[in-house]
N, C-alpha and C positions, 0 to 999 in steps of 0.2 A: 941701195940698199933694202929698198922697196918695192922695188924689181924683179930684184931674187929672194929677199921674202918674201912674194906670192907668187913666184914660179912652186916654188917645196911641195906648198899643199898639194898647187893641181897635180904636183909629178906625183908624188904619193896614192893620192885618189887614183890616180888612174890603174895606178900599177892595186888594189885594194878589189878596183872593179878592173880587169883583167883572171883576177887570180878566182873572186868570185860564177864570174862566168867557164873559167875551167869546174869550179867544182859544182855549177847545174850542169851541161854537157858532161861531166861524169854519173853524175848523177841517172839524168833520162836517159844516158847512155846502158846503165844497168836497168833501169827497169824496164829497157823495150827491149832486152837481153835478156831477162826474166820472163820477161813475156812471150819471147818467140821461142822459148826452151818448154813458156808450159803447154804452150799449143801441141808442139812440137811432140812431146811427151805427152798427154791427150792422145791426140790422133792416134799414135803409133801401139795406147795402151784400149782404145779401143779396136782398132784394129786387128793388133793380136790379141783380145781377149776379151771377143763374146760374149754377153748374158750366157749361164748355163744354159740359161729355160730355152737357147736358138739351140742350143744341139738334142735333145727332147727328137727331133724327127730324122735327121739321121740315125740317131744310135739305133730307133725302130729300126727304119729302113734292113742297117744290121745286122737284125737277130736272126739267127737259128733254129731256132727249139728242135732239140733231139726227138727226133721219130714224125716230128709236120715238118708237109710242102711247106712252102709263102708263095707268094703269089700278088705281086702292086699288081693293083686294079687301076681301068681310068674313074676320073669323077664323072664323066659321062660314055657310051658308047662311039660316040663323034669325035674328034676332034675337032672339033669344030662349038658341041657341046660345052669341050672340056675346056674350050679359049673363052667363051664366056662365063663359065664359073669364076676362072681363075678373071676373069674381068668383073664379074660384080662383087667375090669374099674379097680379093685383092690384099692377101694371105702373102707372105714369106715365104713361107713352106708347108710342104700339106705331101704327109703320107695318108695311103687308103691300103690297105694289105689285109689281105687273107688266109687262111691257117687251114687247113686240115690237117686231121690221125682218121681214118677210120669215118665212124659215124659222129665225129666230134671238131664243131669249125667254127673259125666264128673269126667277124671282121674289126675290125680298130681301124677308124679310120683318124684320124689328129691334123690340125691348121690350124697355124702359130704367127701371129700376125704380133709387133714390134712394136717396145715401148713408141705412144703418140700417134700408132701407125694409122688404125681405123677405131671411130668412136663404139661402143660396143652396142650399141643399137643393129651397127653394122651386120655384126658376129648377127647379136641374141634374136635376130629381124628371119634368121631363116636352121629354123632347128626343125628335128623331120615331125614334128606338131603342124608345120605349117608345108612341109616342101615336102613329105613326105603325103600328102591331102592331097597337096595339089596335085601328084603323079596318081594317083588311081587306092593308094592303100588308107582304112578304113581301122583307127584303134578301136578297140576293143578292153583294151587297160590300160592304166593311168594310176601311177601314185607320182609322187610327190616324195621331195625329203629322201629320196635313197641313197643310200651309207652301200651298197651291197652287202652278200650273204657270211657267214659264215655254217664253216669253216671259211678261211680266205684271208685276204684284201679288204679294211674299211676305209670310205672312198669319204672326201666332201661329197656336202650334200649334189645329189642328181636325180632325175626326172629319168624314172623306170618302165612302158610305154610293148605295148604287143601291142601287131597290125598285122591284118590280112586283106589278100591281095587275089582277090579270086579265090582257087586253093594254095594258095601260097602265108603261109605266117613268118613272120619278122617278132623273135625281142632283141629290147632294143632299151640300152641303160647312159645317157650323155647328158653330159656340163660342160658347159660355160665357166671360164679360168679367168678371171682378170685381178694382174695381180698379186698371183701368187693364192686369189683363194675362190671359191665359188661364188660367182653372182644364184642370188638365191630367187624363183623364180614363183610364177605360179603355174597353171598348166596352160600351154600355147602362146610355150614362149616370152610372159609381158613379164617384168622381171618385178618383188613386190616394191610398195612402195616407204618398206621401210629401210630398203633394202638403198634404194636411190634421196630417201631423205640424210641418210649417213653418207651415201658418198658426196654429195653437193652439201654436205656439211663441213663433219671436222673431216671427218674422208675424202677429201677432195685431189689428192696426190695424186691417189689409186686409179682417180681416171685416165689417166696415162698411164699405165704400168702395160708394162705384157700384156697377150691373154693367147691365151689356147679351148679348138673347140676339137672338145673327142666324145667319139661317140663307136662304141662295143655293139656290135650286135649278131646273131644265132638265129635260124630256120629252131633251137634247142631254146626251151627252157636258160636261162642266164643260171638259174640259180645250178644247173647240173652245173654246168662247167663254170662257175667263179672256182676253183679250189683245183684246175687245171693247171701243172704246171706254167706250161706255153701260156693262160693268161695272166698267175702271177709275173710273169717274168717282163710279157708286155710291162704293166705296174708298177716293177721294180724301173723301167728306163722310162718312165711319163712320171717319176717321184718330181722332176725340178720344176715340173710345173704346175706341180700343188696338191696336185689329184688325190693323191694318199695322203691320208691322217693318221690312220694309224693302224696296229697288228698284219704287217706288210713281214709274212713270217714265210722267202721262199724255197718253192719244196723244190726238193732234186730235180735236171730235168733225163 
């Protein structure tokens, strides 16, 4: 009786332990399956749905305003020079386009960096204030906090310059955009201390955002071509970058 009685509790205990192992195995399997499905879905989502901002450069390349000729320009006059620029800037994508319609002409240069690709100093160190100056251009006029001309698109805060090299004049506006808004700068490409204080304080997450550098240049004062339909069409395609603030009113082409 004693031996029989002691065997029964042991059998029940083993049975209970077996079901507990089954439950743990099912729970673990469910967790693993959920993890795998989540990762596969996330990878598929990220692959098939790139950030909207990444579509800006392809949209500009495909843009053909009516009545204007469009030419894609190299970053350098030589293939080696272009490769060196690419290695230095480490952008994900860029385009450099020249638009012309009779005497009206302008160039648009846009470079794009995906979130977390480069430090903002890498982008900020290569503005016309530094790069053009080292290539023989002299600034004759400088305006900070440039937000566009009227009539036309109102932009985030940028920089307006006039440069001369020999007998050639170029009027330039440029913007550095981080996480959908302009990097506030002093003259010659140095970020304002108040802007940097905010980034390293409450808004430190913005440091890992997408970045754009946008430059518009023309032999004519930009105020004379600002309302041109072709340039307004460029601004329309730049909207996802955060460049356009308000006042965009596309004119018929």
